[in-house]
VEXMARBA-312703 format. One record per residue (C-alpha): residue in one letter; residue number from 0; x, y, z. Coordinates in Angstrom, 1 decimal, padded with zeros to 4 digits. Layout:
% residues N
ATOM	A	NUM	X	Y	Z
...
This chain:
% residues 234
ATOM	X	0	109.7	087.5	091.4
ATOM	X	1	113.5	085.9	092.1
ATOM	X	2	114.4	089.6	093.7
ATOM	X	3	110.9	088.2	096.3
ATOM	X	4	112.5	084.8	096.8
ATOM	X	5	116.0	086.4	097.6
ATOM	X	6	114.8	088.8	099.6
ATOM	X	7	112.6	086.1	101.3
ATOM	X	8	115.5	084.2	102.0
ATOM	X	9	118.1	086.7	103.2
ATOM	X	10	115.2	087.9	106.4
ATOM	X	11	114.3	084.4	106.7
ATOM	X	12	118.4	084.0	107.8
ATOM	X	13	118.6	085.1	111.0
ATOM	X	14	116.1	083.3	111.5
ATOM	X	15	117.2	079.3	110.3
ATOM	X	16	120.1	080.6	112.5
ATOM	X	17	119.2	080.3	115.6
ATOM	X	18	117.9	077.0	117.4
ATOM	X	19	114.6	076.4	117.1
ATOM	X	20	112.7	077.6	113.2
ATOM	X	21	108.5	077.3	112.8
ATOM	X	22	106.8	076.7	109.4
ATOM	X	23	103.6	078.2	108.5
ATOM	X	24	101.3	077.8	105.2
ATOM	X	25	098.1	079.3	105.3
ATOM	X	26	094.6	080.0	103.3
ATOM	X	27	093.4	083.3	104.1
ATOM	X	28	090.6	085.6	103.2
ATOM	X	29	091.2	089.1	102.6
ATOM	X	30	089.4	092.8	101.8
ATOM	X	31	090.7	095.5	099.8
ATOM	X	32	089.7	099.8	099.4
ATOM	X	33	091.2	100.0	096.3
ATOM	X	34	089.0	103.5	096.2
ATOM	X	35	090.8	105.4	093.5
ATOM	X	36	089.9	101.9	091.4
ATOM	X	37	086.3	102.1	092.3
ATOM	X	38	086.4	105.7	090.8
ATOM	X	39	087.9	104.7	087.5
ATOM	X	40	085.8	102.0	087.5
ATOM	X	41	082.5	104.6	087.8
ATOM	X	42	084.6	106.5	084.9
ATOM	X	43	084.7	104.3	082.2
ATOM	X	44	081.3	103.3	082.8
ATOM	X	45	079.8	106.2	082.4
ATOM	X	46	082.7	106.3	079.1
ATOM	X	47	080.5	103.4	077.7
ATOM	X	48	078.0	103.9	074.7
ATOM	X	49	075.4	102.0	076.3
ATOM	X	50	074.5	101.5	079.7
ATOM	X	51	076.8	098.3	081.0
ATOM	X	52	076.7	097.2	084.3
ATOM	X	53	080.1	097.0	086.7
ATOM	X	54	079.3	093.6	088.3
ATOM	X	55	082.2	093.0	090.2
ATOM	X	56	083.7	095.9	092.0
ATOM	X	57	087.1	094.7	093.9
ATOM	X	58	085.2	091.9	096.5
ATOM	X	59	087.5	090.4	099.1
ATOM	X	60	089.2	087.2	096.9
ATOM	X	61	091.4	084.2	099.0
ATOM	X	62	094.9	084.6	099.4
ATOM	X	63	097.7	082.0	100.1
ATOM	X	64	100.6	082.8	103.1
ATOM	X	65	103.9	080.4	103.6
ATOM	X	66	106.0	081.9	106.5
ATOM	X	67	109.2	080.9	109.0
ATOM	X	68	109.6	082.2	112.0
ATOM	X	69	111.9	081.9	115.8
ATOM	X	70	110.6	082.6	118.6
ATOM	X	71	113.0	084.1	121.9
ATOM	X	72	113.4	082.2	125.1
ATOM	X	73	111.5	085.5	126.2
ATOM	X	74	108.6	084.2	123.9
ATOM	X	75	109.5	087.0	121.6
ATOM	X	76	108.8	086.6	118.0
ATOM	X	77	110.3	087.2	114.9
ATOM	X	78	110.4	086.6	111.0
ATOM	X	79	109.5	086.6	107.3
ATOM	X	80	106.2	086.1	104.9
ATOM	X	81	105.1	085.8	101.6
ATOM	X	82	101.7	086.4	099.9
ATOM	X	83	099.7	086.3	097.1
ATOM	X	84	096.1	086.9	096.8
ATOM	X	85	094.2	088.9	093.7
ATOM	X	86	091.0	091.1	093.2
ATOM	X	87	089.6	092.3	090.6
ATOM	X	88	086.3	094.8	089.1
ATOM	X	89	083.8	094.1	085.7
ATOM	X	90	082.0	096.0	084.1
ATOM	X	91	079.9	094.7	080.9
ATOM	X	92	077.2	094.8	078.6
ATOM	X	93	075.8	092.4	076.1
ATOM	X	94	071.9	092.1	073.8
ATOM	X	95	071.5	090.9	070.8
ATOM	X	96	074.0	092.7	068.9
ATOM	X	97	077.4	091.1	070.9
ATOM	X	98	078.4	092.7	074.2
ATOM	X	99	081.3	095.4	075.4
ATOM	X	100	083.1	095.2	078.9
ATOM	X	101	086.0	096.5	080.4
ATOM	X	102	088.6	094.4	084.1
ATOM	X	103	090.8	095.4	085.7
ATOM	X	104	092.7	092.3	086.9
ATOM	X	105	094.2	093.6	090.4
ATOM	X	106	097.2	090.7	091.9
ATOM	X	107	099.6	091.3	094.3
ATOM	X	108	103.1	089.5	096.4
ATOM	X	109	103.8	091.2	099.2
ATOM	X	110	107.0	090.3	101.7
ATOM	X	111	106.4	090.8	105.1
ATOM	X	112	108.3	091.0	108.2
ATOM	X	113	106.3	090.0	111.6
ATOM	X	114	107.0	090.9	115.1
ATOM	X	115	105.6	090.6	118.3
ATOM	X	116	105.2	088.2	121.8
ATOM	X	117	104.0	085.0	122.4
ATOM	X	118	102.0	083.2	125.2
ATOM	X	119	101.2	079.9	125.9
ATOM	X	120	097.8	079.4	128.1
ATOM	X	121	096.5	075.9	128.8
ATOM	X	122	099.8	074.5	130.1
ATOM	X	123	101.7	075.5	126.1
ATOM	X	124	098.9	073.3	124.1
ATOM	X	125	097.9	076.9	123.3
ATOM	X	126	099.1	080.1	122.2
ATOM	X	127	097.9	083.9	121.6
ATOM	X	128	100.7	086.2	119.7
ATOM	X	129	100.0	089.4	118.7
ATOM	X	130	102.4	091.1	116.4
ATOM	X	131	102.9	094.2	113.6
ATOM	X	132	104.1	092.8	109.9
ATOM	X	133	105.6	096.0	107.7
ATOM	X	134	104.7	094.4	104.4
ATOM	X	135	105.5	095.3	100.9
ATOM	X	136	103.1	094.8	098.3
ATOM	X	137	104.0	094.7	094.7
ATOM	X	138	100.8	094.6	092.8
ATOM	X	139	100.0	094.1	088.7
ATOM	X	140	097.1	095.7	087.2
ATOM	X	141	096.0	094.7	084.2
ATOM	X	142	093.4	097.1	082.4
ATOM	X	143	091.6	094.6	079.2
ATOM	X	144	089.6	095.4	077.1
ATOM	X	145	087.0	093.9	075.2
ATOM	X	146	084.5	094.0	071.7
ATOM	X	147	082.1	091.3	070.1
ATOM	X	148	079.9	092.5	067.4
ATOM	X	149	078.5	090.1	065.7
ATOM	X	150	080.9	088.1	064.0
ATOM	X	151	083.8	090.2	064.9
ATOM	X	152	085.9	090.7	068.1
ATOM	X	153	088.4	092.9	069.2
ATOM	X	154	090.4	092.5	072.7
ATOM	X	155	092.8	095.2	074.5
ATOM	X	156	094.6	095.1	077.5
ATOM	X	157	097.2	097.2	079.4
ATOM	X	158	099.2	096.6	082.4
ATOM	X	159	100.3	099.0	085.7
ATOM	X	160	102.5	098.1	088.5
ATOM	X	161	102.9	099.2	092.0
ATOM	X	162	104.9	099.5	095.0
ATOM	X	163	103.4	099.6	098.5
ATOM	X	164	104.2	100.1	102.2
ATOM	X	165	101.9	099.4	105.0
ATOM	X	166	101.6	097.7	108.6
ATOM	X	167	099.1	094.5	109.5
ATOM	X	168	098.5	094.1	113.3
ATOM	X	169	096.7	090.9	114.3
ATOM	X	170	095.8	087.6	116.3
ATOM	X	171	097.2	084.8	116.4
ATOM	X	172	095.1	081.4	118.6
ATOM	X	173	097.4	078.3	117.7
ATOM	X	174	096.6	074.9	119.0
ATOM	X	175	099.0	071.7	119.1
ATOM	X	176	097.0	069.1	117.5
ATOM	X	177	099.4	065.8	117.0
ATOM	X	178	102.9	067.1	115.8
ATOM	X	179	101.5	070.1	114.0
ATOM	X	180	099.6	073.3	115.0
ATOM	X	181	096.8	075.0	114.0
ATOM	X	182	096.3	078.3	113.7
ATOM	X	183	093.8	081.1	113.2
ATOM	X	184	094.7	085.0	112.5
ATOM	X	185	092.6	087.6	112.4
ATOM	X	186	094.6	091.6	111.2
ATOM	X	187	094.6	094.3	109.1
ATOM	X	188	096.5	095.6	106.4
ATOM	X	189	096.6	099.4	106.1
ATOM	X	190	098.7	101.4	103.7
ATOM	X	191	100.5	103.8	104.6
ATOM	X	192	103.1	104.4	101.3
ATOM	X	193	101.3	104.3	097.8
ATOM	X	194	102.7	104.4	095.0
ATOM	X	195	101.4	105.5	091.1
ATOM	X	196	100.6	102.9	089.0
ATOM	X	197	103.2	103.0	085.6
ATOM	X	198	103.0	101.4	082.3
ATOM	X	199	105.0	097.9	082.9
ATOM	X	200	108.0	098.1	081.1
ATOM	X	201	107.7	101.8	080.9
ATOM	X	202	107.4	103.9	083.9
ATOM	X	203	106.5	107.2	082.7
ATOM	X	204	103.3	106.2	082.1
ATOM	X	205	100.9	106.7	084.7
ATOM	X	206	097.3	105.7	085.1
ATOM	X	207	095.0	108.3	085.2
ATOM	X	208	092.1	109.1	086.3
ATOM	X	209	089.1	111.0	084.9
ATOM	X	210	090.0	114.9	086.8
ATOM	X	211	094.1	114.0	085.6
ATOM	X	212	094.9	112.8	088.2
ATOM	X	213	097.6	109.4	088.8
ATOM	X	214	095.9	106.3	090.2
ATOM	X	215	097.0	104.1	093.1
ATOM	X	216	096.3	100.6	094.3
ATOM	X	217	094.6	100.4	098.0
ATOM	X	218	095.1	097.0	099.5
ATOM	X	219	094.2	098.0	102.9
ATOM	X	220	091.2	095.8	104.4
ATOM	X	221	090.6	093.1	106.8
ATOM	X	222	093.1	089.7	106.7
ATOM	X	223	091.7	086.4	108.0
ATOM	X	224	093.2	083.3	108.8
ATOM	X	225	093.0	079.4	108.8
ATOM	X	226	096.2	077.6	108.0
ATOM	X	227	098.6	074.6	110.3
ATOM	X	228	102.5	075.1	111.1
ATOM	X	229	105.6	073.2	112.1
ATOM	X	230	108.2	073.7	114.9
ATOM	X	231	111.1	072.4	115.0
ATOM	X	232	112.8	070.7	118.2
ATOM	X	233	115.6	073.1	119.8
């Protein structure tokens, strides 16, 4: 975690050193492909001694983002951002004798470097921005099993880590409201590199599917957000 914050400071430093800085905070909704993990979930379901149901299969969920950027006189801007998000999958079965279940709990922290152009409209009260943001995703996936039969229960879990690299084109519309800017943003993140899911603290071991292939997380999907920003004076 400390390394991520240090990276954000390094990326933001040249921005802060300039004349005008804009800082922002937003809440968004993201969807995630997770093709390999969905396949892994289906294969785990077939291995249960009963007929369980998949009650959740990596749905879209809220994420949170903080960022800073600098806009040059040419309307070109560059910045940095940090996001946190999560999703997951769940298999569950329950009857009179007890219950059994399995969960994939996925969370991530991403660090991005958005850059693009901003176009003032409506006499500078509203701006339209077009950007492309390279991003690093630091993922954590917990695979947890739980059984409860009569009065006996058992819980086991293992954590996996991954690093993904991708690009996110996006459009952003912002409007001045008093001293702050209110904005909405829509984009689509695309993974271009996905590392294998390796066991936390022991990268020699991987998560494998039923065919013996290494499993990857895939954060590709839609990103929408609503936020507030503050632009410091020149």
